[in-house]
C-alpha positions in Angstrom: 71.8 30.6 -77.1 71.4 28.2 -74.8 68.0 29.4 -73.7 67.2 29.4 -77.4 68.3 25.6 -77.8 66.4 24.7 -74.7 63.1 26.5 -76.1 63.6 24.9 -79.4 64.1 21.4 -77.8 60.8 22.0 -75.6 58.7 23.1 -78.5 59.9 19.7 -80.3 58.9 17.6 -77.5 55.7 19.5 -77.0 54.6 18.9 -80.6 55.8 15.2 -80.5 53.7 14.7 -77.8 51.0 16.4 -79.1 51.0 14.1 -82.4 51.9 10.9 -80.2 48.3 11.8 -78.0 46.5 12.5 -81.1 47.7 9.3 -82.8 46.9 7.3 -79.1 43.5 9.1 -78.9 42.5 8.4 -82.7 43.4 4.4 -82.4 41.8 4.3 -79.1 38.7 6.0 -80.7 38.5 3.7 -83.5 38.9 0.5 -81.1 36.3 1.5 -79.2 33.7 2.4 -81.9 34.4 -1.1 -83.5 34.3 -2.8 -80.2 30.9 -0.9 -79.2 29.3 -0.6 -82.6 25.8 -1.8 -82.3 25.6 -3.6 -85.8 27.8 -4.9 -88.1 29.2 -3.0 -91.0 26.9 -4.5 -93.5 23.8 -3.6 -91.7 25.0 -0.1 -91.4 25.5 0.1 -94.7 21.8 -1.5 -95.9 20.5 1.2 -93.0 22.3 4.0 -94.8 20.9 3.0 -98.5 17.4 2.4 -97.0 17.6 6.2 -95.6 19.0 7.3 -98.7 16.3 5.5 -100.7 13.4 7.1 -98.2 15.2 10.3 -98.3 15.3 10.5 -102.2 11.5 9.3 -102.3 10.7 12.1 -99.7 12.3 14.7 -101.5 11.0 13.7 -105.0 7.3 13.5 -103.2 8.3 17.0 -101.8 9.3 18.4 -105.4 6.0 17.0 -107.3 4.1 18.6 -104.8 5.8 21.9 -105.1 5.5 21.6 -108.9 2.1 20.9 -108.6 1.2 23.9 -106.4 3.1 26.1 -108.7 0.9 25.0 -111.7 -2.2 25.5 -109.8 -0.8 29.0 -108.5 0.3 29.7 -112.2 -2.9 28.6 -113.6 -5.1 30.7 -111.0 -2.6 33.9 -111.7 -3.0 33.1 -115.3 -7.0 33.3 -115.2 -6.9 36.5 -112.9 -4.8 38.2 -115.3 -6.8 37.2 -118.1 -9.9 38.3 -116.6 -8.4 41.8 -115.3 -7.4 42.2 -119.2 -10.9 41.9 -120.4 -12.2 44.3 -117.9 -9.5 46.6 -118.7 -10.3 46.1 -122.5 -14.0 46.7 -122.0 -13.4 49.8 -119.9 -11.3 50.9 -122.5 -13.8 50.2 -124.9 -16.3 52.1 -123.0 -14.2 55.1 -122.8 -13.6 54.9 -126.7 -17.5 55.0 -127.4 -17.9 57.9 -124.8 -15.3 60.1 -126.1 -16.8 59.3 -129.8 -19.8 60.1 -128.5 -18.3 63.2 -127.3 -16.5 64.1 -130.4 -20.0 63.5 -132.5 -22.0 65.5 -130.3 -19.5 68.5 -130.6 -19.2 67.9 -134.5 -23.1 68.1 -134.8 -23.0 71.6 -132.6 -20.2 72.7 -134.9 -22.1 72.0 -137.9 -25.2 73.4 -136.4 -23.4 76.5 -135.8 -22.2 76.6 -139.1 -25.7 76.4 -140.9 -26.9 78.6 -138.3 -24.6 81.6 -139.1 
């Protein structure tokens, strides 16, 4: 029982020590940051604003470039697809004409065979 109380007391002291150390360390870090800041807060905010505008402009430019490239590629695909479709249509028409000629020849041969018999 006594051992459990000592262990609980030790944990409480340990947790309080960690919290106190964290608080003191945070305050020391904040004070150091304020004392050694290379510029004022207003200058920092202005710099952040300028960098944000620059980043926005770069992003817009990149998006426009990508859209332009996509339109160009889409146009190329469209032209190529239409060209291939026309070629397939011509090939299909040639096959149809060829088959009609074969059917016509077969019909003529059948007609001649009927007349000869």
